[in-house]
Structure formats: structure tokens, C-alpha cells
ROTORTI-929446 format. One record per residue (C-alpha): x negated, y, z negated. Coordinates in steps of 0.02 Angstrom, whole numbers, plus 50000, padded with zeros to 5 digits. Each point is the difference from the previous one (the first is absolute). Layout:
N
XYZ...
END
This chain:
671
479364759851476501385012949989500095014850117499205015549924500335018450024498415007550073499475016849931498585011450052499085009649866500115018850018498425010250021499375016650065498644997850131499355017749980499904998649810499134983250018498745007550121499615013649872499764986849864498804990650113498975015650030500015005849819499514983049930498864994350142500984983950029500624991150155501535009050074500994983950015499614995749818500585017549950501634997150094500324983649909499595007649831501155014750035501414987950047499764991249832500105015949899498125001749973500075017650065498835011649904498145000349968500114993849819501104985150046498884995650147498455000849890500814988749869500574987850135498294998950082499084999849832501124988849894498714997849862500475017649945501764994249955499674990349839501005007649857499695000449813500664983849922500575010049849501245009350109501104984549980501215000749854499454989549849498284996450074499165008049849501004988849882499644984650107498125003350005499955003649814500884983649955498894989650116498425008249932500594995849825500214981850050498255000050077499215007649844500894988149881499784984950114501874996350000500614986850121500715008350156501114992150132500155006950176501704994750067500185001450188501084994450144499944985950127499865010550158498405007050078500235017149918500264992249829498584987550019498745013250058500575011749860499774985949874498284995550066499455018249994500565003849822499524983049929498305001050084499715017649937500484995849819498974984050005498495010050057500305011949855499824985249881501854998449959500834984649928501184999250146501074987250091501045001750157501734992650026501004999450161501814994250010500514985150104501295005950127501114984749981499794996549814499855017549929500735011950129499425017850021499325010949862499604998949816501254989249905500304996849814499424982150027498355006250073499795011549849500254984949886498654990250092498785014449984500415001749815499574981749976498285003850074499695014149878500265014550119500135017149915500165010950156500894996250164499635010650154501164997350147499465003550178501225001650146501464996149884500735004249831501045015550037501614989849988499414988149862501125006949861500334983249917498174994850008499455016749927501244997849858499334982549968498225006649994500545012749868500774986049896498354990650006498975015749962499134999350170499625016650082500495002350182499255011250135500995000150162499185004450166501194998850147500535008950159501804994350019501485011649973500495000949816501764997249939500905012549889499074993649846498124997249987499384984649906499455003349820498104999750012498425008849942499875007150176500984998950162498945005250149501045001050157499895014350127501884998450030500435005049822501115015350009498855009249880498364995050085499065015850054498884990950125500245007250174499584983350082501384987049981499584986850128498704989049913500194981250013499894989949840498144997650029499825018850021500765003249828498894986449925498505008750080500575016349919499994991949828498264992850028499405017050062500735008549845499114987449888498355001650094500085018950013499304998550176501234995650138498664998950134499004986449915501564989449973500495002750181498304994350061500184983749903501804995950044500395009250162500254983850098501304993649876500885016849999500105000550190500714982350011501345003249869500465017050070500174993750178500914984249946501335010049908500295011450151500005016149899499775016050102498225002450063499865018449962499115010549872499144989749867500494983250076499115004950159498435003849899500104983449908500254989750158498605009250092498804995749858500654982249996499754997150186498215006449987499664987549861500884985750091498955003350154498395002449903499984989049844501664991949956500224989949842499574981650020501814994449994500575012150135498494995750106500454981549989501805003850047499425009950152498904985550051501434987549988501095011650104498655001450133499705018549970498334999449909498785011850084501375009850092500325018349963501635000349903501405012550022501445003649883501094988950111498774985649979500125001349811501915001050005500224985450120498524988749960499475001949818501625005349916501094985750065498764987049940499915007649826501895001449997500204982050057499354993049836501355008549898501324996150131499664981550018499274994649833499115010349866499105016750021498604993549889498864993850142500135017250082499485008449837498574987649979499425003650177499965018849972499014997749839498864986550070498125002750005499484983150070499924996850188500504981649994501485003049884500545015050103499994989550159501094986549922501245012649931500075009350166500404983750091501364996649872500805017150030499884997650188500934983449984501335008449893500205012850139500264986450130501324992149889500825017049975500165002550187500864983250024501205002649855500365017950054500444994350176501194986649934500885011749878500125013750132500844988050121501254994549866500355018049950500315005550180501164985250028500975004649843500155018250050500534996150178501344987849940500965012849897500565016950072500285006449822498134997749971499345003950175500935016450020499925006849823499045016049966498694990049904499644982150053500034988549848499474981850022499864987149861499444982050002499794986049874498184995149980499295013550114498225002649943500015015849892498245004050057500545004050178501685008749976499195017250014499204995850166501624992350064500945015849948498765010050102500314988650150501895002349985499855018849982498975000650160501184988450094501625008749953499405017949980500735002049827499524996549819499944981849949500064990349836499454981749992500404989949844499284983349943501304990649898499544988549858501664992649943501025015049942498625013150002499245008950148498355009150012499915011450150498985012650093500565014250113499245010250140500705015850077499825011350151499285017650000501255012649934501014988049892499534996949818500384982049956499565004349819501415012949995501184987550082499594986949869500195013249865501785002950063500284981149997499184997449830501634993849922499814984350107498174996849952499114992649851498485010850035499125009050142498535011550034498935006950138499985015050116500835007250154499414987250128499844984349894500754993449840500224984049902501574994149912500804986349897501834995850027501204986449945500634989350144501815004449963499605018650017499244999250175501665004250088500205014949883498215005350039500374999350187501565010449977499135013049891498555001950122501185001750147501025013149907498405009649966499505000150184501745006050051499945014149873498205005450032499764995250181498754988350080498695007650115499534992250164498334991049996498755012750064498384999550099498945015549974498835004550144498555011949973500085007150176500234996450184498414994750089499445000350180499294982650034498565008050096499315006549833499814982649922498164996349976498574999549875499985018949964501804998349941499524985149891498595010149921501225013949956501284987949927498754991849882499965015849895501774995449945499434983949918500414992149882501764997950069501494992149915501595005049911500205018949999498565001950123500504988050137498854995350142500425012350141501434994550111500105007650173501405000950126499604995450180501545005250097500594995250174498784985650023500334988050145499774981749955498944991050129499664983049922500294989849842498694986349980500114986549868498424998149892499494991549838500794983250040501615008750051500235009049834499575017650059500145011150154498755010750093500995013850085499445011050144500785017150027499745015050111500455018249995499455010750145498204995550042499674991949830500144981549964499784992449828500144983249915500804997649830500264985249885501694995149932499764987049863501214986449944501065000950158500204986350131500485002550181501714992149964500335012749863499385015050100501505009550069499105011450124499594997050183498655006850117500635016650066500915004949839499645017649937499694999249814499405010149851498664992749886499555003249819498174995249989498514999849886498265002150070498564990549923498154997250026499624982850071498274992650025499984986050129498394991950061499005014849939501095012850088501055012449900501735003350071501585009349953501334986649971501855004250011501234990549889501885001550032500995002349839501695003550079500735001250174501615006350079500745004650168499645018050047501335013449973501034990649870501605006349918499284994449835501045008649869501674996050083499434982050023499594998349814501615008649947500974988050111499154985049919500425006749827501835001150050499944981950057499244995149833501395008949906501284990750106499184983049970499835003549815501875002949989500075018749966501615009150037499845008650169501095013850067500964998550163498685009650098498614988549939500994984450041500405006750174498155003750028499534982249952501364991050097499364994550172501225001050145500334985550116498875008350130498605002649873500094981749947499964994550180498445010450035499114992749848500524982450049499475002050182498315007349951499584985649883500714987150123498735005850129498604998349871500644983149939499285003049825499775016749914498554999849876499715018449960500785013349890501385012650032498795013950048499304989650143501744994850054500555018250010498475004550103500124985350121501895001350024499965019150011501195001449852499785016349899499144996149835501345009049901501124985150042498824987649914501344996049869501284996350137498754988550086499774990249839501874998449976500134993950181498724986449964501004995249843501624998950100499214989750139499284988049871501684999249912500864995150163498684987050042499335009550152498325002349915499094988049885498785006849872498394990049998498875006949864499555017650055500654997150178501704999550086500384987150134501415003150125501304986350023500475003750182501424987550029500935004849843501645009750012500785010149859501445011649962499525016549917501654999449907499254985749898498645011249928500275003949816498585012750010500885010150134501654998749908499225006549839499255014950092501615004250093
END
């Protein structure tokens, strides 16, 4: 993972205390709400009573025209097609609207595209297939806003089209009877953050004339799709997910119940995180690895035996997805690391022949996390590439792709994630255009937002009780993240067959244990006695009938870091490795002296092998972090001269080797 810039939320303790008293809520909860901008009585009421946040579906532009055309099709018994998407949002949206229309007695069919055969969104070919089946009205869910050619084809065939979508529209809307998308420039709806399933719910609510009854029937589907698509959990989305979690924990649909059973979570109280990390990936896996059809069948299933078989099929797809994802991620990392022009660009772009298109989005997310910058991963099929991108907070990958649109066949999405199609020959031009955009608009440092500092003595069940009022947590309403500063590490114990660590810390008279997952003792760079800062989440854990407050480490650093100068230094190193023109002052800053090189060499020689990152090197060798770029250049020079040997992520010292610094091309270039 890349180093992040830690940031504490700002808040006013006195104002928060007043909010607590005025609203009769826990003072610590009031502090957290104040830090998140929920800072007056009306906002607090809406947050704590999310069912009050449902808005009128007819506040969405074109909803009246959409409802009118669908009602006409119902009255005249015209054949209707619901056309969805292959991801969890699209599948749940399809199941909701198809199920609703079927229950209304409609002559309705549901079609989902195949990711590999059809690609994303409504296509002219799909319109032709629906025409052959006698369809008179097509309703898109979670797609359609960019389907200009398909909409034109529907007009040619005298098929009416109603678009429901939540993606950002282009400059021209598709020609249709209605285009319902909260991101339309002329849409008066105050709430813009619905997932595709949320917009589909709005259409069903408009048709029913009673949003609450539709919500009671389909709340579990709405929650799964909303959480899977990682839209902000505020306002109406919070209300929808709250209702969905209640239904999932009380009386989920048979298909979802079977999926929970296969995942080993049947009978457990589900949180928003459980839905996002247990249910959503399994539904997504069908569309990623094969066809989304089994996922749709599962969500519509009303037979226990069939539901069990379909759930097992989705679980198997998810296992296959993990294996393929791991293989493609390894290949993508190897490709990035092998080419400085890719590794050190403003946006990392990796492309591979035969990479499974169903996992490129996940791999892009992995690369963005590893390198701390936006990433694009492209699956090549001969001369055409289908890709997916993921970004970091504060950088719109959609806007970056918009600036690079002359290199693309098509693209669409939003600020943090987008899909694209590009010809193989245009990938270098895409890289160049994205890098030019980052240079012109800047690239923020990856950030870690903390809610507040916390005294470890306050961690306990009363704190857990206060935190649960923030649920459901997710995008836009993240699970609280606390800073524990100046903690002394006492012990790091390997658990879970060596895959995880149980850490023991102390501060003053307080000791606490915390779990750090997916970290081995060999990878752990800290030693007993180190003073560190922790970014932690605090969760309720029931073990052998006893309820405890469990601490999970999300990030960790040495105390009193020079964070911003460290990150700026690394950015300078990246510019140098990418080949940017540097001024004389920048080159002089990067160029290590003979004495500096000797200190780096001697330090690693004593270690034998150095297996940790530059931050740890600076701390252990007492080198100021602002010289991180110079340290990296020193490692490059020592490798160039054969004094170090790079072995994967580690550097081994070659102690008997002699070298002349005058032979270094790196030093000569920086002179």
C-alpha cells in the first residue's frame, strides 16, 4: 500500500457538546456527527431517522413521461423488455423492475448483456434481438445514458425507449420517450447519488403511487445494489440501505438467504460491510466470470432447492474470480514495475492480452491502492482493449478520460471509477494524454481521513454503543476511523496460520491489543519499543459468549512523521524516473554525494538484506524524510554499480564488490 497523508477532521468540542444536550444524544456521537458536517438539529434528526429522507420520485426529470409510457404498455399489454447490466447494481435493478412489472401482470422479459460478448450498455444489436422477440418498449436500468446509437436503432424499429440510469450524461441525451437520470443538467431532484437500483426503485414507486410499499417488497435488493455500487451513503441512500438491512436481517428473499447460507453468514446479524464484502462480490462474480443470468435467476428465485444450487454456483464463480484476479494482478504489477514510463506516470495504465475483462476493475483498484494514484487496466482482444479505471479521492478519472477522449473509442462512468474502450495502437497516446492531464491539473496525495484522536483508555463497549448510531457505514459515511498517537509497540504475535498479526501496545497505564490483518511477521517493519501512530476502527466482537471491543489497525506509521515533505520528495523522484525535465536545483537535490552513498551502503551492509520501504529506511538510518527521493536514487546507483542486487521487493548487499562512482550514468545525468 502507498503512504497516505493523514488528516484529522475539524470540529468544535463546545458546539458538539451543545448538540449532544439539545438532541439528547451521546456526546461522543455528537462530536463525530459535527466532524462530518451533521451540525444542526434538522440534519441530526434526518441522519438518525433516515426513513424521513425519501423524496418524491416525480422530482426526477422525465419521471412523469416514463411512468405514463410504462402504464400505457401495461394497459395495452405490450411486450416490455427490461435491459440491465452485468454487475450487482444492474442485476438487482433488473430483478426489482422485472419482478415489479411481472407482479403487475405485464408481458415482460429481462435481458442482461454478457460482459465479454456484448460489452457494457444497450447496443443496436441488443435492440435488434429484442425487436425479433416482439418488444414494443425497452426500459434500461443502470445503463442507457450513453446509448445514442442503440436509441437511434430503436427509433428506426419503432420501439419506444425509457432510460433509467445514474451515470454522468454526455453532452447529448439519447433520443427516448423519457430519460430518467439524476445527473441530467436539467433534473430538479435535490438528491443525485442514487445507484442504478435506486433509480429503478423510483420508477417502480412512481408507477405504484406508494414508495413505502415498493420499498417493503424490494428493500433487500435495493440495499445490495446500492452498497455494491459504492454510492454515497447519505440522504436517501442511507434510508434505502437502513430499510434493506432490516429486511435482510428479518426476512430476506430466498435467493439472498441461500447466498448468505453458502457464505456461512446465515443467522448472523448483517452490517452494510457484510453486504458489500459478502453478498455483492458473489453476485458480481457471475457477470465477471461467465453470465449474469444465474445471479438474476437467484434474485428472482422462489424455490429453496433451486436457490441453493444457484447460490453454490455463484460462490464457485467467486472462487474462480479470486484466482483469476490474483494472477492478473501479479502480471499487471510485473508489467508496471518493468517500465518506468508506466510506473512513474501520473496515471498507471497497464494492458495485457487475454486478461479476463471481468476482473480488470478489481485489478485497477489494487494498482491504485498500491501506487497511490489513479490506475487503468485494459484487457486486450487482438487490436481492441476493454478497460476499467479506479481513482483516488480528489481526482476525477472521468474528467481525465474526458480530456483523453480523442484516444478512446468510448468511455463512461464517474469521478472514482470509469470504463473505456480503446484501440491497442492508441494506448501510448492514452498514457500521454492522461499524464498531461495530471500535470496540468495536479494529482493529490492519497489521503487518510481520521474522525478524531482517541485516548486508548476510552475504548470499550460504551464507545461501541455510541458508534452504532452511525450505521450503516460505507462510501460517504465511512466507518469511524480513530487516531491513536504515540503508542509504544510491545509485541507482534503471528496468528491465523501466520497470515495476520496480533499487536500489543501501551500508552501510559493503558495496554491494548489490536489486529492487523494480511500482514506476516516478515513483512512487518516495526519492532518492539517503536513509538507509532495507529489509524484504527473499533468493532463489537462476541467471543465465547463475551462481548468485547475489538480494535482493527487500518494504517500505521512512525510517530512524528514529516509526512508532506516525504510525499513531495517521492513525487520528485517519480518525475525524475518518468523522464521529466528537472531544473538544476531539483537535480542537485536528487544527486547523492559520495558520503551519502557510503552511509546508505554501510547501513544496508549491516542488515545484509533490506526488505522495507523508504520511509522505514529513513527512520532506521536517521535520515530526514525530506531526502526520501535522494535515498531512492542512492539505491538506484548502488544497484547500477553492482553493489546492491534487487531481489523482488528486497535489496541484497554485495559486500566484496568494488565500484567507481565515475562509472555511474545516473550520477552523471544528475550532475
